N, C-alpha and C positions, 0 to 999 in steps of 0.2 A: 504494500500500499504506499510506504514511503517513496519507492522509486516511481510508482505511477503517478503520485501527486507531484513529486518533484519535476519529472520530465514534461507533464502537462501544463504546470505552471510555468516552466522554462519555455515551452512552446509559445504560450500566450504572451510572455514578456518578449520573445523575439519578433513578434508582430510590431512591436514599438519601433524597432530599428529603422524600417523603411520611412516611417513618418519623421523620425528624427533626422535621418540623412537627407531626405528630400527638403525639409525646412532649412537645414543647415546650407544646402547647395542652392537655395532659392527657387526650388521647383515646387514647394508648397509653402504656404504662409498662414499664420495665425487667423488671418481673415477668412480663410476657407473653413475655419472649424464650425461655425454656425451652421452653414450649409450641410456639413457632414454630420453633425449632431442632429439636425432635423430629420436626415435620412435614417439615421440610425434609430431615432426615438419613435417617428411616426410611421415608418415602413418596416425596418427590419425587426425591431422589437415585437410588434404585434404578431408577425408571421412565426417568430419563435414561439410565442405562446400557443398559437393556433396548431402548429406542427407537433408540439409536444403532447397536446391533449388528444389530437386525432390518433396518435400512436399508442394510446393508453388502453390496456385491457378493460373492458367495462364489466366490473362486478359490483355487488353491493358493498363488499369489504373495501374495495378501492374507493368507492364513493365517500364512504364514511372516513376513510383516512385522509382524503382530500380536504373535507370540511374540518376535521380535527387539525390538520397541518396549518390551515389558514388561521384558526383560533389561536393555536399555540404560538405561531410566528408572530402574529399581531401582538399578543399579550407579552411575550419574552421581550419584544423591542420596547414597548411601552414601559414595562417594568425597569429594564436597564436604563432607559433614558431618564426616568423619574429618580432612580437610585443615584445617578451621577448629578441630577439636579439638586438633590438634598445635600450630597457631599460638597459640591462646589457652589451652592446656591448664593452664598454671599459674594461671589466673584462674577456673577452674571452680567455686570456692568462691562466687564472686559470682553471685547469681541472674541479673543481666543477661547475663553471657557465655553462661550455659546457655540462656536464652531466645533470645539472638542466633543460637546455634549452630542451634537448631531453626528459628526463623523465617527464616533465611537459605535453608534447604532446602525446608521444607513450603510448598506454595504453593496458592493457590485455583484449581487448574487445571481443576476441573469447573464449579462455579457461575460463575466469571468467565472462564476460559479457553476453554471450550467454545464460547460464541456468538462470541467473537472470532475463533477459529480457523476456524469454518465461514464467517464473513464473509470472511476473508481468502482461503480456498480454496473457493469455492462449488462448483467441479466436482470436488472430491476428497472423497467421502464418508467416506474412511478416517480423515481427521483428526478427525472427531468420536469415532471409536472410539480414537484415539491419545490423546485427552484422557480418556476413561473408563479406558483401561489404565494411564494414568499416575497416575490416582486411586487405583486398585487397588494399584499398587505403592506409593504413598504410604502407603496404609492399613496395610500391612505394617510400615512404620516408625513410624507414629503411636504404636502401643502397645509399641514395642521401644526403638529409638533415641531416639523423639520423647519418650516419657514420662520417660525416663531423663535426657534433657537438661533438661526442665522441672524435675523434682524433685531431681535428683542422687542418686537412690537406686534401686538395682537391684531392690529388692523390689517395685516397682511395674510392672516389666516382665511383660506377659502375652502369651505366645505364643498362647493361645486367643483373646483379643480381636483379635490380629491377623489371625486367619483367620475369626473369626466376627463380622463386623460388616456393616452393610447394603450398602456398596459391594462388598465381596468376595463376599458371598452373591448379590448381583445379577449379578455377574461370572460366578459358577458356574453360574447359571441361564441367562445370555445366551449363553454360549459354545456349549452343546449346541444351543440354538435357532438359532444361527447356522450350525453346522456341518451341521445336518440341515435347512437351507433353511426356517427357520421362516416367513419372509414368505410362503411359497408356500401355507401352509395355515393360518397364524395369522389368527384372525377379524379382518376389516379394522376393524370398529367397535371391537374391544378394543385394537388396535394404535393407533387414533387417540386413544382415551382416555389410554393410556400415553404417547403422545407429547405430548399437551397438559400433563399432569401434569409430565412431565420439562421442558418448556419453563418451567414455573413456577420452577425452581430459581434463576435469576439474579435476577429481581425480589424473590423472597422473601429471598434472601440479603442482597441490598443494603438491603432494608427493615429487616432486623434490624441491619445495620451502621449505618443511619441513625438508629435508636432509640439504639443503643450511643453514637453520636457525640453525640447530644443530652444524654447524662448526663456527658460530659467537658467539663472547662473548656478551651476552645480555646487558651488561653495556655499551658496545661500540655502540651497536645498538641505544640505546636511548640517548647517551650523546652528539651526534654532533648536535648542533641547526640548522646548515645549512640544514640538511636533512629535518627538519620540513617545511622550506619554500618550497622545492620541493613538498612536500606531500600537502601542502596547495594549491599550484598552480594547481596540478594535480588533486586532489580530489574535490576542490570546486571552484576555479577560472576558470579553464578551461571549466568544464561542464556548469557553468552559462553564460560563455562567448558564447558558442555554442548555448545553449538554447535561449540566447537573441538575437542573430542573427537570429534564426529560428523563433521567434516571429515576426520579421519584414516582413516575407514572408508568402504568402498565402499557407500554408502547412497544411496536415491533423494533427490532434492531435497526433496520434500514432507516426508520423514521428518525431514531435517535442520531444516527450517524450523519444524515442529511442535515439535521439541525446543527451539528457540530461544524461540518464544512461550511455551509452557507453563512452561518454566523461569523465565521472566520475569514471570509472574503474581504479584499481591501475596501477601504472608504469609496463610497458610491461616487461616480462621476456627476451625479445631480447635484451634490453638494457645491461643485463649482458652478454649475449653472445657476442654483439660486443666489449665490454669493455675486455673480455678475449681474444677475437681473436686479438685485437690490443695491448694488455698489457697496458690499460689505466684505472687506477682508478677502478679496479674490486671490491674492498671492498665497495667503495663509491656506485657504481652501484648496488651491492646486498643489501646493507642497504637501499637504496631509495625503491627498490622493496618490500623488506620484510616490512619495516615500513609503506609503503602506504598501503599494502595488510591487515596488521593488522587494521590500522585505518579506512579501508573501511567499517568496520562493523558498524562504527558510521555514517560516512559521506553518504554512499549510501542510507541507510533509511532515512536520512534527506533530501536528494534530492528527494526521492520518495514521500514525502509530497507535492511536487509541482505538482504531477499527479493529475489530476481530471477527 
């Protein structure tokens, strides 16, 4: 499991190199990132969700596990966020601590976690849906707890955006298709097209991060000690927190290990999007994402050692 995790994380990180190189030789520019991000979020990500659900075996037990995973993922994120809020509550006027609260919870569970968890459990198709369900639960928090954590202002909280976003809409479309055995009547050629586009998510996401990395001075990336705390919380403390809670409940092993790996993914790229949207600590958010992504080549294989 250590080797599988290591080489799959390494492969994901290698996708960053073309983006980094192209930006350095002036064949790509940071100005391109908004267009690439829109393609990723509004086209590739929904296809990833649809393809994952259409491939899932349809049983009553599986449906129950999907519902349970959604509730569990949502609650464990909320609990950890408020735990950090209680610990660092007196420092919430500092942008760093608000970014840390969000960065330590919201993870790159779709673009980064999905291919890894599929490689770790090739005979368990439900893990791909666990990843998509985690993304859906996380998106409910992005526009509520997440945006409040980044801005420190309740006026930016949007219940509407929490439910009307590409990932959640794709989830609402995918669930009926799954329940009514969509794979049996869904056109094969159309499914193949959706599946191919869905598989573009990880390379495209990492290309974007590679371009972003090229715009940052590496010395500054590694010189802020506060960012290491965020990375430690996101990559080690949060996954062990989620895994520990799952051990207290009568859950399948695959369920528990999915929680462990998905909670241990790097800081979510949406963190930077929120920071840029509201003009709050964009450099800090970018550094948390990039550094946690680089460190994940060590932490995720270590977490995989817990898989039996």
